[in-house]
VEXDREN-2710 file (C-alpha; in Angstrom, 1 decimal):
% VEXDREN-2710
k/r/px/py/pz
1/MET/44.0/-4.1/6.7
2/VAL/46.2/-1.1/6.0
3/SER/46.8/-0.6/9.7
4/PHE/48.2/-4.1/10.0
5/PHE/51.3/-3.1/8.0
6/ARG/52.0/0.2/9.7
7/ARG/55.3/0.3/11.4
8/LYS/55.4/0.2/15.1
9/LYS/58.3/0.7/17.4
10/PRO/59.3/-2.6/19.1
11/GLU/58.6/-2.8/22.7
12/ALA/61.5/-3.0/25.1
13/GLY/62.8/-6.5/25.6
14/THR/61.2/-7.9/22.5
15/GLY/63.5/-10.0/20.4
16/GLY/63.7/-11.0/16.7
17/GLY/63.6/-8.9/13.7
18/HIS/65.7/-6.0/12.6
19/ALA/66.4/-3.2/15.1
20/GLY/63.6/-0.6/15.0
21/ARG/61.3/-3.1/13.0
22/PRO/58.6/-5.3/14.6
23/LYS/58.8/-9.0/13.9
24/LEU/56.3/-9.9/11.1
25/ASP/54.1/-13.0/11.4
26/ILE/53.7/-14.7/8.1
27/GLU/50.6/-16.7/9.2
28/ALA/48.9/-13.6/10.5
29/LEU/49.5/-11.8/7.2
30/ALA/48.2/-14.7/5.2
31/ALA/45.1/-14.8/7.3
32/ALA/44.5/-11.1/6.7
33/PHE/44.4/-11.7/2.9
34/PRO/43.0/-15.2/2.5
35/ASN/42.0/-14.7/-1.2
36/ALA/44.5/-12.3/-2.5
37/PRO/44.6/-11.9/-6.3
38/GLY/46.9/-14.3/-8.0
39/THR/47.2/-16.7/-5.1
40/GLU/44.4/-19.2/-5.9
41/PRO/45.8/-22.7/-6.9
42/SER/44.3/-24.7/-9.7
43/GLY/43.9/-28.3/-10.4
44/SER/42.9/-31.2/-8.2
45/ASP/45.5/-30.3/-5.5
46/ALA/43.9/-26.9/-4.9
47/GLY/42.4/-27.9/-1.6
48/ASP/45.7/-29.4/-0.3
49/HIS/47.8/-26.3/-1.0
50/THR/45.4/-23.4/-0.4
51/ASP/47.1/-22.1/2.7
52/ASP/50.5/-22.4/1.2
53/ALA/49.5/-20.6/-2.0
54/ARG/47.8/-17.8/-0.1
55/ALA/50.8/-17.2/2.2
56/ALA/53.4/-17.3/-0.6
57/PRO/53.1/-13.7/-1.8
58/VAL/53.2/-12.5/1.8
59/ALA/56.2/-14.7/2.7
60/ASP/58.1/-13.5/-0.4
61/ALA/57.5/-9.9/0.7
62/ILE/58.6/-10.6/4.2
63/ASP/61.6/-12.5/3.1
64/ALA/62.7/-9.5/1.2
65/THR/62.7/-7.4/4.4
66/ALA/64.0/-10.1/6.9
67/GLY/67.8/-9.6/6.3
68/THR/69.9/-8.8/9.3
69/SER/71.5/-5.7/7.8
70/PRO/69.7/-4.7/4.6
71/SER/70.9/-1.8/2.6
72/THR/68.7/1.3/2.2
73/GLU/67.9/0.3/-1.4
74/ALA/67.0/-3.2/-0.5
75/GLU/64.7/-2.1/2.3
76/THR/63.0/0.4/0.0
77/ALA/62.4/-2.3/-2.6
78/ALA/61.0/-4.7/0.0
79/GLU/58.6/-2.1/1.3
80/ALA/57.4/-1.3/-2.2
81/LYS/56.8/-5.0/-2.7
82/VAL/54.7/-5.3/0.5
83/GLN/52.8/-2.1/-0.4
84/ALA/52.0/-3.4/-3.9
85/PHE/50.7/-6.7/-2.5
86/MET/48.6/-4.8/0.1
87/ASP/47.1/-2.4/-2.5
88/ALA/46.1/-5.3/-4.8
89/ALA/44.4/-7.1/-2.0
90/VAL/42.5/-4.1/-0.8
91/ALA/41.3/-3.3/-4.4
92/ALA/39.9/-6.8/-4.8
93/PRO/36.1/-7.0/-4.6
94/VAL/34.8/-8.0/-1.3
95/ALA/32.6/-10.7/-2.7
96/ALA/35.7/-12.3/-4.4
97/GLN/37.4/-12.5/-1.0
98/LEU/34.5/-14.5/0.6
99/PRO/33.8/-18.1/0.0
100/PRO/30.8/-18.6/-2.3
101/ALA/28.5/-19.7/0.6
102/GLN/29.2/-16.4/2.5
103/VAL/28.3/-14.0/-0.4
104/PRO/25.2/-12.2/0.9
105/ILE/22.1/-12.6/-1.3
106/GLU/19.2/-10.3/-0.7
107/ALA/15.9/-12.2/-1.0
108/PRO/13.2/-10.4/-3.0
109/ILE/10.3/-9.0/-1.1
110/PRO/6.9/-10.0/-2.5
111/THR/5.0/-7.0/-3.7
112/THR/1.6/-6.2/-5.2
113/PRO/0.7/-3.6/-7.7
114/GLY/0.3/-0.2/-6.0
115/SER/2.1/-1.3/-2.9
116/SER/5.3/0.0/-1.4
117/GLY/6.9/-3.4/-1.0
118/THR/5.7/-3.9/2.5
119/GLN/4.0/-7.1/3.6
120/GLU/0.2/-6.9/3.4
121/LYS/-2.1/-7.9/6.2
122/PRO/-4.1/-11.1/5.6
123/ALA/-7.5/-10.6/4.2
124/ALA/-10.2/-9.8/6.7
125/ALA/-12.3/-12.7/7.9
126/PRO/-15.6/-13.3/6.0
127/GLY/-18.9/-12.1/7.3
128/LYS/-19.5/-9.7/10.1
129/SER/-16.5/-10.8/12.0
130/GLY/-14.2/-9.3/9.3
131/TRP/-16.0/-6.0/9.4
132/ARG/-15.8/-5.8/13.2
133/GLU/-12.1/-6.7/13.1
134/ARG/-11.2/-4.0/10.7
135/LEU/-13.5/-1.2/11.9
136/LYS/-13.1/-1.6/15.7
137/GLY/-10.4/1.1/15.7
138/SER/-12.5/3.8/13.9
139/GLY/-13.5/7.0/15.7
140/PHE/-17.1/6.0/15.6
141/ALA/-16.5/2.6/17.3
142/ARG/-14.2/4.1/19.9
143/GLY/-16.6/6.9/20.8
144/LEU/-19.7/4.9/21.3
145/GLY/-17.8/1.9/22.6
146/GLY/-16.4/4.0/25.4
147/LEU/-19.8/5.5/26.1
148/PHE/-21.5/2.1/26.5
149/SER/-18.5/0.4/28.2
150/ARG/-20.3/1.1/31.5
151/ASN/-24.0/0.9/32.4
152/PRO/-25.0/4.6/31.9
153/ARG/-28.1/6.1/33.3
154/LEU/-31.0/6.5/30.9
155/ASP/-31.4/10.3/30.9
156/ASP/-30.7/13.5/28.8
157/ASP/-27.0/13.4/29.7
158/LEU/-26.7/10.1/27.9
159/LEU/-28.4/11.6/24.9
160/ASP/-26.0/14.5/24.9
161/GLU/-23.0/12.2/25.1
162/ILE/-24.4/10.2/22.1
163/GLU/-24.9/13.4/20.2
164/THR/-21.3/14.4/20.9
165/ALA/-20.0/11.0/19.8
166/LEU/-21.9/11.1/16.6
167/LEU/-20.8/14.6/15.7
168/THR/-17.2/13.8/16.5
169/ALA/-17.4/10.7/14.2
170/ASP/-18.4/12.9/11.2
171/VAL/-22.0/11.8/11.0
172/GLY/-23.0/15.3/10.4
173/VAL/-25.3/17.8/12.0
174/THR/-28.4/16.9/10.0
175/ALA/-28.1/13.1/10.4
176/THR/-27.1/13.4/14.1
177/THR/-30.0/15.7/14.9
178/GLN/-32.4/13.3/13.3
179/LEU/-31.0/10.3/15.2
180/VAL/-30.9/12.0/18.6
181/GLU/-34.3/13.5/18.4
182/SER/-35.8/10.2/17.5
183/LEU/-34.2/8.6/20.6
184/ARG/-35.3/11.5/22.8
185/LYS/-39.0/11.1/21.8
186/ARG/-38.9/7.4/22.4
187/MET/-37.2/7.8/25.8
188/LYS/-39.8/10.4/26.9
189/ALA/-42.5/7.9/25.8
190/ARG/-40.8/5.3/28.1
191/GLU/-40.1/2.9/25.3
192/PHE/-36.6/2.0/26.7
193/ALA/-36.3/0.0/29.9
194/ASP/-32.6/0.7/30.2
195/ALA/-29.6/2.0/28.3
196/ASN/-29.1/-1.4/26.6
197/ALA/-32.6/-0.9/25.0
198/MET/-31.5/2.5/23.8
199/LEU/-28.4/1.0/22.3
200/GLY/-30.6/-1.5/20.4
201/ALA/-32.8/1.4/19.2
202/LEU/-29.8/3.4/18.0
203/ARG/-28.6/0.3/16.1
204/GLY/-32.0/0.0/14.4
205/ASP/-32.0/3.7/13.4
206/LEU/-28.5/3.6/11.9
207/ILE/-29.3/0.5/9.9
208/ALA/-32.5/2.1/8.6
209/MET/-30.6/5.1/7.5
210/LEU/-28.1/3.0/5.4
211/GLU/-30.4/0.2/4.1
212/PRO/-31.8/2.4/1.2
213/VAL/-28.3/3.0/-0.2
214/ALA/-26.8/-0.4/0.4
215/ARG/-27.4/-1.6/-3.2
216/PRO/-24.7/-3.7/-4.9
217/LEU/-23.7/-2.9/-8.5
218/VAL/-25.5/-5.2/-10.9
219/ILE/-23.9/-5.8/-14.3
220/ASP/-26.6/-5.8/-17.0
221/PRO/-25.9/-8.9/-19.1
222/ALA/-27.8/-7.4/-22.0
223/VAL/-25.2/-4.6/-22.3
224/ARG/-21.8/-5.3/-23.8
225/PRO/-19.6/-3.8/-22.8
226/PHE/-20.9/-2.5/-19.5
227/VAL/-18.9/0.7/-19.0
228/ILE/-17.8/1.8/-15.5
229/LEU/-16.2/5.2/-15.2
230/THR/-14.3/5.8/-11.9
231/VAL/-13.8/9.4/-10.7
232/GLY/-12.6/11.1/-7.5
233/VAL/-10.0/13.5/-6.1
234/ASN/-6.3/12.8/-5.8
235/GLY/-5.1/10.0/-3.6
236/VAL/-8.5/8.3/-2.8
237/GLY/-7.4/5.0/-4.3
238/LYS/-9.2/4.9/-7.7
239/THR/-6.5/2.9/-9.5
240/THR/-6.2/0.4/-6.7
241/THR/-10.0/0.1/-6.5
242/ILE/-10.1/-0.7/-10.2
243/GLY/-7.5/-3.4/-9.7
244/LYS/-9.6/-4.9/-6.9
245/LEU/-12.8/-4.7/-9.0
246/ALA/-11.0/-6.4/-11.9
247/ARG/-10.0/-9.3/-9.5
248/ARG/-13.6/-9.6/-8.3
249/TYR/-15.1/-9.7/-11.8
250/LYS/-12.5/-12.0/-13.1
251/ASP/-13.3/-14.4/-10.3
252/GLU/-16.9/-14.2/-11.3
253/GLY/-15.9/-15.5/-14.8
254/ARG/-16.6/-12.2/-16.6
255/SER/-14.5/-10.9/-19.5
256/LEU/-13.3/-7.4/-18.9
257/MET/-10.9/-4.7/-20.1
258/LEU/-9.3/-1.7/-18.4
259/ALA/-8.7/1.7/-19.8
260/ALA/-5.7/3.7/-18.4
261/GLY/-7.3/7.1/-18.5
262/ASP/-5.2/8.6/-15.7
263/THR/-2.6/10.0/-18.1
264/PHE/-1.5/12.8/-15.8
265/ARG/-0.1/11.1/-12.7
266/ALA/3.4/9.7/-13.1
267/ALA/3.3/5.8/-13.2
268/ALA/-0.5/5.6/-13.0
269/VAL/-0.6/3.8/-16.4
270/ALA/2.1/1.4/-15.3
271/GLN/0.3/0.8/-12.0
272/LEU/-2.9/-0.1/-13.9
273/GLN/-1.0/-2.3/-16.3
274/ALA/0.5/-4.2/-13.4
275/TRP/-3.0/-4.9/-12.0
276/GLY/-4.0/-6.0/-15.5
277/GLU/-1.1/-8.3/-15.8
278/ARG/-1.7/-9.7/-12.3
279/ASN/-5.3/-10.5/-13.1
280/GLY/-4.9/-11.5/-16.8
281/VAL/-6.9/-8.5/-18.0
282/PRO/-6.0/-6.5/-21.1
283/VAL/-5.3/-2.8/-20.6
284/ILE/-5.8/-0.1/-23.2
285/ALA/-3.3/2.7/-22.7
286/GLN/-1.5/5.6/-24.4
287/GLY/1.4/7.7/-23.3
288/GLN/1.5/10.1/-20.4
289/ASN/-0.3/13.4/-20.9
290/ALA/-2.4/11.8/-23.6
291/ASP/-6.1/12.9/-24.0
292/ALA/-8.1/10.9/-21.4
293/ALA/-11.2/11.0/-23.6
294/SER/-9.2/9.5/-26.5
295/VAL/-8.1/6.6/-24.3
296/ALA/-11.7/5.9/-23.2
297/PHE/-12.9/6.1/-26.8
298/ASP/-10.2/3.6/-28.0
299/ALA/-10.9/1.3/-25.1
300/LEU/-14.7/1.2/-25.8
301/GLN/-14.0/0.5/-29.5
302/ALA/-11.7/-2.4/-28.6
303/ALA/-14.1/-3.8/-26.0
304/ARG/-17.0/-3.8/-28.5
305/ALA/-14.8/-5.5/-31.1
306/ARG/-13.9/-8.3/-28.7
307/GLY/-17.3/-8.7/-27.1
308/THR/-16.0/-7.8/-23.6
309/GLU/-18.6/-7.8/-20.8
310/VAL/-17.1/-5.1/-18.6
311/LEU/-15.0/-2.1/-19.4
312/ILE/-13.6/-0.1/-16.4
313/ALA/-12.1/3.3/-17.2
314/ASP/-9.7/5.1/-14.9
315/THR/-9.5/8.9/-14.8
316/ALA/-7.0/11.3/-13.3
317/GLY/-7.5/12.6/-9.8
318/ARG/-8.7/16.1/-9.7
319/LEU/-9.8/18.5/-6.9
320/HIS/-13.6/19.1/-7.0
321/THR/-12.9/22.8/-6.9
322/GLN/-11.0/22.9/-10.2
323/GLN/-13.7/23.7/-12.6
324/GLY/-11.6/23.2/-15.8
325/LEU/-10.6/19.6/-14.8
326/MET/-14.2/18.8/-13.7
327/ASN/-15.4/19.8/-17.2
328/GLU/-13.0/17.3/-18.6
329/LEU/-15.1/14.5/-17.1
330/GLY/-18.1/15.8/-19.1
331/LYS/-15.9/15.6/-22.2
332/ILE/-15.1/11.9/-21.5
333/LYS/-18.8/11.2/-21.1
334/ARG/-19.7/12.9/-24.4
335/VAL/-17.0/11.0/-26.3
336/LEU/-18.1/7.7/-24.9
337/GLY/-21.7/8.6/-25.9
338/LYS/-20.7/8.8/-29.5
339/LEU/-20.3/5.1/-29.5
340/ASP/-22.9/4.2/-27.0
341/ASP/-25.7/6.5/-26.0
342/ALA/-26.0/4.9/-22.6
343/ALA/-22.3/4.9/-21.8
344/PRO/-21.0/5.1/-19.2
345/HIS/-23.5/2.8/-17.5
346/GLU/-22.1/3.4/-14.0
347/VAL/-20.1/6.4/-12.7
348/LEU/-18.4/5.3/-9.5
349/LEU/-17.1/8.1/-7.2
350/VAL/-14.3/6.8/-5.0
351/ILE/-14.3/8.5/-1.6
352/ASP/-11.5/8.3/1.1
353/GLY/-13.2/7.3/4.3
354/THR/-10.8/9.6/6.2
355/THR/-12.0/12.7/4.4
356/GLY/-14.8/13.6/6.8
357/GLN/-17.4/16.2/5.9
358/ASN/-15.4/17.3/2.9
359/ALA/-16.7/14.2/1.2
360/LEU/-20.1/15.9/0.9
361/SER/-18.6/18.7/-1.2
362/GLN/-16.8/16.2/-3.4
363/LEU/-20.0/14.2/-4.1
364/ARG/-21.9/17.4/-4.8
365/GLN/-19.4/18.7/-7.4
366/PHE/-18.7/15.3/-9.1
367/HIS/-22.4/14.5/-9.3
368/ALA/-23.0/17.8/-11.1
369/ALA/-20.1/17.2/-13.5
370/ALA/-20.4/13.5/-14.2
371/GLY/-23.7/12.3/-12.8
372/VAL/-22.5/9.9/-10.0
373/THR/-24.5/6.7/-9.8
374/GLY/-22.6/4.8/-7.1
375/LEU/-20.1/5.3/-4.3
376/VAL/-17.0/3.3/-3.2
377/VAL/-15.8/4.3/0.3
378/THR/-12.2/3.2/0.8
379/LYS/-9.7/3.1/3.7
380/LEU/-12.3/2.5/6.4
381/ASP/-9.8/0.2/8.2
382/GLY/-7.4/3.1/9.0
383/THR/-7.9/6.3/10.8
384/ALA/-11.4/6.8/9.3
385/LYS/-14.1/7.9/11.7
386/GLY/-16.7/6.1/9.7
387/GLY/-19.6/8.5/10.3
388/VAL/-19.4/10.2/6.9
389/VAL/-21.1/7.2/5.4
390/PHE/-24.3/8.2/7.3
391/ALA/-24.0/11.8/6.2
392/LEU/-23.7/10.8/2.5
393/ALA/-26.6/8.5/2.8
394/ARG/-28.8/11.0/4.6
395/GLU/-28.1/13.9/2.2
396/PHE/-27.8/12.3/-1.2
397/GLY/-29.3/8.8/-1.2
398/ILE/-26.8/7.6/-3.9
399/PRO/-26.1/3.9/-3.6
400/ILE/-23.0/2.8/-1.8
401/ARG/-21.7/-0.1/-3.9
402/TYR/-18.5/-1.1/-2.2
403/ALA/-16.5/-0.5/1.0
404/GLY/-12.7/-0.9/1.4
405/ILE/-11.8/-2.4/4.7
406/GLY/-8.2/-3.5/3.9
407/GLU/-5.4/-3.7/1.4
408/ARG/-6.1/-7.1/-0.1
409/PRO/-8.4/-7.5/-3.2
410/GLU/-10.7/-9.6/-1.0
411/ASP/-11.1/-6.6/1.4
412/LEU/-13.1/-4.6/-1.2
413/ARG/-16.5/-5.8/0.1
414/VAL/-20.0/-5.2/-1.2
415/PHE/-21.5/-2.7/1.2
416/ASP/-23.5/-4.3/3.9
417/ALA/-25.5/-1.9/6.1
418/GLU/-26.1/-4.3/8.9
419/ALA/-22.5/-5.6/9.1
420/PHE/-21.2/-2.0/8.9
421/VAL/-23.3/-0.8/11.8
422/ASP/-22.6/-3.8/13.9
423/ALA/-18.9/-3.3/13.4
424/LEU/-19.2/0.3/14.8
425/LEU/-21.4/-0.4/17.8
426/PRO/-20.6/-2.5/20.9
427/GLU/-22.5/-5.8/21.0
428/ALA/-23.9/-5.0/24.5
429/LEU/-23.3/-2.8/27.5
430/GLY/-19.8/-3.3/28.9
431/ALA/-18.5/-4.8/25.6
END
């Protein structure tokens, strides 16, 4: 806009205007400032005289400079008038210069508690198809899928390739050795007619390894409240898992309460409160850096007074190598035991499926500190290799209660050994 009023030398042969001054176009100036301050008409005739009213200040300014032989003082005054009009127009808010229909309005983006504002994927399909859809990109599925995408020869080389694929997928040395040696003995005994039969045998062995730990969490109706304590290292998704569990139990018609025991991480309390508000569940919370054991104690008292069926307590994430923080979990258990000798009734360790073999060390340390009674394996739909589930089952035998195969609350599934294995293996040779 400012450049529009800059003086330019007239081109040779152009007429009109004062010598050394370009001819000014009133209509062009009016178009440049359609809604200049002080130019809006009022009353019922506003629509009829809008253009005239907008052009008037500009015309007045130009009239003051349009004389054939203006004096220096008059020219200076006219230029000042044009400059003042220009400054006022530039300073006006942009939204005020646009018609109401053109003012940009940013639509809100739907978000969920704990999300970054991005659009979530739809929930996975029910049944085995949902598991296969979400786990088909795992390292386990890619490794064995590529191996059986052709019709391999039934020999020791095939067993070596299976062993490499299992180790690469974080199944672990102990579990892998057990699986491969079982297949080798059966192959030597000529139990397999072809590689497809070996694939079926591998499927059966994997399911047999997971079936003993595929036990869903059962809420004892005789216990009120049934206290669930969630533990785990930083960033595994404890608070989000609690929100999804709250949604599940709420849909089952249970009354429940949440305890915001993660008083260390910034915004953790607010995140859990958002989940509670979303699901219509009360949340017991104190300020940041409050004593987590005190929060758990207050929540258990409140849940008992209200006759709540389920109380889920969050805790701060901590590295399993930090002995002082691990001892704090023991303190939480002791404080809860002052009100209920059996509390907590379930200690859920949340494990990130992408962790790999480090998950074994986590479980070992948390089990020693808090007595883990169940596992939740999250983020299996991402870059997880998936094999660590078999390593956990083989070494500890602790029940795997739930598996996270997506971001939606519906994607926290009760762990199903058969559906999990079928999602990792190809359906047949060449699949």
